[in-house]
N, C-alpha and C positions, 0 to 999 in steps of 0.2 A: 664782466667785472665781478670779482669775488667780494664777499662781504668784508673780508679783511682789508680791502683797499678803500672802503668807504670811510668818510670822516664821521665823527660822533654826531654831528648835525644831520648828516644824511641817514645814519642809522636810526636816529630818533624819528624820522618820518616814514620808516618802513614798518609794516606789520608782518606777521608770519607768512602771509600769502604773497608778500612782495609789493603790495600796493601802498599808496600813501594813506596815512591815518590823519586824524584831526590834529591840527597844528597848534592849537592853543587851548588853554583852560576856558577862555571865553567862548570858543566854538563849542566845546563840550557842554558848557552850561546852556548855551543856546539850543543845542540839540536836545538836551534834557527837558527844557521848557517847551519845545515844540512837541516832543513826545507826550508830555503831560497834557498839553492843550488838546492834542488830537484824541487822547484817551478820554478826557473830560467831555469833549464834543460827542464821541460815540456813546458815552454813558448817558448824556442828556437825551440823545436820540432814542436809545433803548428804554429810558425811563418813560418817555412819551409813548412808545409802542406798548410797553407792559401795562401802563396805566389804562390805555384804551382797551387792552385785552382783559384786564381785571374788572372793567365796568359791568360786564355781563355776568360776573361770578357772584352768586349770592350764597350766604351762609346761614343756615337755620340755627335758631336758638338751641341750646344755651350757649354755644360757642361763637356765635356771630350776631350780626345786626347791631342796631343802636347807632347813635350819632358819632361815636368814635371810630367806627369801622372804616369809614372812608379815609380818615386821616391815617390810620395804620396801614391801609392798603397802599397809600401813596409812599409811606416810608418803606414798606416792603418792596415796592416796585423800584424805588431809587437804590436801595441796598443791593437788590438783585442785579440791576443794570450796572452798577459800579463793579461788582464782582465779575460780571460777564465781560465788560470792557477790559478789566485788569488781566483776564485770562485769554485775551485774544479777540473777544467779541465776535462780530460778524464781518469784520474786515474793513469797516468804515475808517477806523483810526489809522490803519496802515496807509490807506489812500490819502487821507487828509494830511498825515505826516509827510508823505512823499511830496505832495503839492506845496506844503508849507516850506519844506527844505528847498525846493526849486525856487520859490519866491525869495528866499534868503540867499540864494546863490550857492547853496551847499549841495553836495552830492549825497546820495543815499548810501548808507553803509549796509552791507549784507551780513545778516546774522546766520550762523550755521546751526 
């Protein structure tokens, strides 16, 4: 069947690769929320890992030490973890997102 023979409703459900796409704005919003939740989960995990890693790091005066250093180390660990997760992280977010999509009855979309 050629593309010319398809109705406008059928054309709306096709993507350039010929497969179905998201059918509604609500589904797209849900996918976005799932993606963000998975990314936040990975960032939380990475924050925990980095915080543990930084516990053994000491900084000598005049640039380190003092009561505020531990607080700033936690902020640094959190900021680094968020950036790592945003840029692909270690793969946890992709796995979590895939499983969350399955639980919602949605299929995974492939990014090229």
